[in-house]
N, C-alpha and C positions, 0 to 999 in steps of 0.2 A: 690657558689656553685650548684649545678644541683637541679631543681626540678621535670622536669618533664624528666623520664627516660625510655627508653624500652628496655628489653633484648629478644634476640631470641637465647633460648639454648633448643635442645631435651632432654636433658639429667636436670632429674630432682634433682639431686644432685647439680649437674653444677648450676643451676640455686638458690638457696637455698644459695650455698655458696655468690655469689651474690648478692640478697638479703639482707644478714646477711651485708655484706660490707657497701652495701650500707645504710640499718640500724646505722650501725657505723657511718657515716659521716653525720647523719641527711638526709639522700636522703629519705622520704616517701614514696614521691611517683612514681611507678614505677609499668610497663604493664609488664609482663611476655608472654611470646607466646614459641608453638614449632616448626611453621612452621614459612618460610617465608614469603608465600604470606599472612599468617594472619599480620605478623611483617610488612610488606608493607599497607595490606588495615588499619592500626592502625598509620600508619604513614598519608598513606592520609585524615585521619580524625581528623587526630589533628590540621593539615597544615587548614580544613575545619571549626574547632572549631574555629579555633584565637589561639588554645591552641597547638604547634607547640611543637614535643620532643628536648630536647636540647643533648641529649646524646643517641646512639644508640650503646649498649654489647649486639656482636653476634658470634657466633661460624662463622666456616666456611665451615666445612663438618654438615649433617645432614641426619641421617640416614634412607632411605626407607622405610617405612613403608605399604606403599599401598597405600596411601591418594594421589590422583592425587595432582597435584602442577607444577604449572610453573615452581618458581623459585624454583630450590633446592640446590642452594649453598650462602653461606655467603657473597663470594665476587660479586655473582647476586643479592642480597639483599643490596649489600652496593652501586652497583651502582646505579640501580634503585631510593630506597631512598633520596640518593643526587639529583635526578635529579627533584624531588617532593620537597626536605625538604632542600634546597644547605647551609643551615647555621647548620644543622646536623652533632655531630661531633661525629663519632667514631671510637668505642675500641674493639678492634677484643680482644676477650680470646681463645684462641686455641690449641691444643697439637701440631701443625706446627713447625717442628725442621729447616724449609727449608730455609736458608736464600737468595735464591733467590726469592722467593716466596712471604716473609715477606717482603722485601726490595719491591717490583712490589705491594704489598699495598700501599706503603707509597706515593712511586711515582707518582704511575697508578690513584690508589682510593684514595686517601690524607688521608687515616685513622688520629686519632691520635695518635693513641695507639696501641701498641702491648702487651699481654699480655702470653704469655707460661702457658699451665695447666702444673704444676710439684708441687714439694713439695714446699712448704708455696708461693703459688702462691696467696693468699686471702692478705698478705703483697703487694705483687708486686701490684697484683690488687686497691685496696685504694691508693698508693702513684699514682697509674698510672691517677685514675679517682680525685687525689686532681691535676694534673700537668694538665691535661687536662682543669679542671676548670680553672687551670689559663692560657690559652691558649698557653701551650706549646706542644711538640710532648713527645711522652713515649716512646720510644724503650730498649727493653729491654736489660738486665748484657751483657747476651752473645754475641748475635748479634751485640751492638758495640767495643765488645771485636773484634768481629770478623769481622769487618770492619778494622778495627786495624791494626791488623792484618794480612789481605787478602791488605791492602792498595787500598779497590777494590769498592771505591768512584770515578768515573772517574769524576774530573774536567777538565770542559770546558774552552776553551781560554778567554771569557766573563770573569767566577772564578776567571783564574790566572790578571785578569785585575782586577779585585776588592782588593785581598787580596794585589798584589804589590802596588797598591793604599796605604793602610794601611801600610803596611810598609816603606814605603817610607814618615810616615808620616801625612797623608791627612783623614783628618779627616771623619766618616762614612755618618756626612751630608753634606758634601762639595764633595762628590765622585757626584754625579748625577751632576752637573754644570762641571766637565772634563769630563764624559759619553759624557751629551751634544754637547759642544763642539768641542768633538772627533767623534761625528756622531755616537757613541755606545750605542745602546739599548738591553733592557730597562735601560733607565736613571732613570725614577725617585726614588723618595725616598722610596716610599713604595717597588718598583722589587727589590730597594738594601739590603735593610731590610729583604724583606720574603727570598731574594739567603743568605745573610748571616745565617739568621737561620735555612736555610735547611740543608745547607754548615755546622755548628758548631754543630747539632742536628743528622746528619749520620754519624759523629766522634765523636760524645759524647763530645765535651766542649761547656762549658758556657761565654767564654770570645773567644770575637776574638784578645786576644794579644795570645788565646795560639795556637787558629787556624793558627796566622804566625809565632809563633814557630816551629809548629806541620809543614809546606811547607816548612818555610826554610830550616829545618833537614828531610827533605827528597827530599830536590832540585828541588821542585815544581816552584817558587820559585828562 
């Protein structure tokens, strides 16, 4: 579990909820900031002291109260914080509902999780933190359902090749050899594993068998 957590949230009630969730998980070392600039300063200090933050929990929207700020959005904070601390995991806690915006967080900013502020969000927040601590991504349930319903995931030719090989009985660990032989890149095992993880997580699957069955059913392979 995480030992060093940073919270960037300008609403005190939301921050209290997050801090209680962290306490329930046994995470006692958490720092809270109202502004993105202050959060980034803490990230820098953490790196300089040799005690970098492991997890950043941030909102996307921060109200303008007149205080001069360089970074005014959670997305901007995430982007700059990851430049300073590439290993930093990020959990977005926001009222945002637009699937396109949420998808962009995962694919462009590579956040580890998203929890929407709503009823029972404390339960999902806890589940998200636990998942991220295990190096998994946490997608909100309604987002996973929306992806399945709209088939919003755009499979690339590379994706289809990987899944087709699985469907033919090729073990995942043996796929890199096939890719290298046919000059298909990236061909490294870590790249293959990462790609499968991204596809499964985007579609809400936990096993490759589910992914293969889904693609067969949709006529993708």
